[in-house]
N, C-alpha and C positions, 0 to 999 in steps of 0.2 A: 505494498499500499503508500503511497506517497508520502511524504514529510510532510508537515504543517505550511513550510514553504513555498512547497508545489501546490500545494492546495489554493494558498492563500492567493499567489501570483494567479493562476487558472480563475480563481472566483473574481478578480479584479478584472482580469481582460473580460472575460464574459459577462460581467455588468455593464464594464463599459461600450463592449460592441452592443450591447442593447441601448444605453441608453445615451451614448457618448460620452467622451471626455471632458468634463468639466475644467476650468481655468482653474490655474493652479492652487488658489486658496482650497477653493471645493475640494478639489483632488485628497489633500491629505484625511480630510472626515472621511470621504466616501472609499478612500482606501481602508480605511480602518473597519466601515462599517461591511461592504462586501467582502473583503479577506478575512473578519472575523463569520461571517456567515459559512464563507467555502470551508473553514476549518471546524465550525462547530459539532457538524457529525462527529467527531471523534472524541468531543466530551463524555463520549458513553463508554472510552476506556477506566474512566472513573471509576466505573459500576461494573466492570467488567464482564460488558455485554457488547461488547466490539462488532461490527457488521452486521449488525441486527437493525430494525427498525427505523433507527436514524438515518440508516444509510440506505435508502428507498424512495420511490417517486411518491410515496405516501407523506412520509416525512415534508420532501419540498413543496406538497398543496398546503401542508400546514402552514408552513413558513411564509406562503405567499399569500394565506388568508389574515397572518398575524402582520406582515408589513402593511396590509390594507387596513386593519385596525390601528395598524400605527401612525400610518400616513393622516388617516382621518383625525386620529385622537390629537396629531401636533401640526395639522394645518400646513403638509409641508415643509416645516420646518424642521430639523438644519438641512435637510436634504431637499433641493426646491426642483421637484420631478415632478410633471402630470403622476397621477395615483396608480393609472395603470401602467405606465414604464417604471416607476416604483417598484411597484409587486413584481412585474416581469425581470427587474433586474436582482433583485434580491432573491427569487427564486433561481435564476440562471447561476447567480453564483453560488447558493447552497447546492443548486442541483449538480454543478460540475466537479462536487465532491464526488457526487454518486459514480458521475461519468469514470472520474480517473481512479477511483478505488474498482469499478469493474474492468478497467483495462490494465489494472497492474497486478505484477506477480502476488499470491494469496501463499502464505506459507506456513500458516496457522489456522487448523481446523478450527471452525465448519470452515470449509474453501471457497470464497466469492463473498457475495452482500445480499441481504434480504432485498432486493430493487423493489419488488412488488409487491411490497406490504402495504398496506392491509390486507389485499388480494389472496395473496400467498405468501406462506413464513418459507417459502423455498429458497436455498441461495444460490445466485448464479454468478458464474466465471465468464469474461471473453477470452477466446482463444487465442486475440493478439494478448500479449504483456508486453506493453509498452514501457509501464514504469518499475521499477525492483521494489522488492519488499523492503519497508523499512525495519531494521532488529530492533529487539528490545532485549536483545539479551547484553545488559549491562557489564555483568559479570563478565565477558571477554576482553574487556579493555582496547587495545588497540584493533583487533581485529573487528570490533565492532564499532567503532570510529572509523575505521577504514571504509569499509562497506560503507555506510551510512555518505559518509563524504562523498563515494562514487555515485551514490543513488542520487543524492542530490545535485551534483556536479551534470549529471546525465537529466534531471528533472528540469533542470534550467537552461538545457541547452534545448530540449524541446520545447517550453514554457515560455523564456524570456523572450523568442522573436514574436509569439503571438500576440505578448502583452505590448511590445514596440511597437507592431506592425497596426496593432488599434489605437494605441496613442498617436501614431503618426496622420492616419486614415479618419479616423471617427472621433471629429473634433464636436462637439455639443454646441448648437447653434441658439 
């Protein structure tokens, strides 16, 4: 499964692909929001339930519903986007996590992600393993560090060009 950094980069790129890249002052706030949403599914690690319902299209729909409620409550502030664009940007930022984990090598059972929750609880894994699994074997010392640095480097080779292209060609009007 990709690293939190990889998830954040993908979440920001996908949200800005939908909403457009804001001017620099707002870009920091949006980076924190969209990057945080993209990393949020991994909070399930705190509860020992990784790759479960938080890694699903159902959870993505719940995030979209929550984004709509938040946007209405805040009346657009501090993110000044139309409600539909804000909701879609939040959903694709969160959903990017589901996509990246589906495309990743999974080394810990159950293999894959519960992508179609709540419709079913089956785990799915792509045949295309674009991302390396991030090791959680802290006790391995330098082997752990080397593996995770290689995985992070590969993620940046794949994801940073996408973010840079979005930033170059998808300015918000």
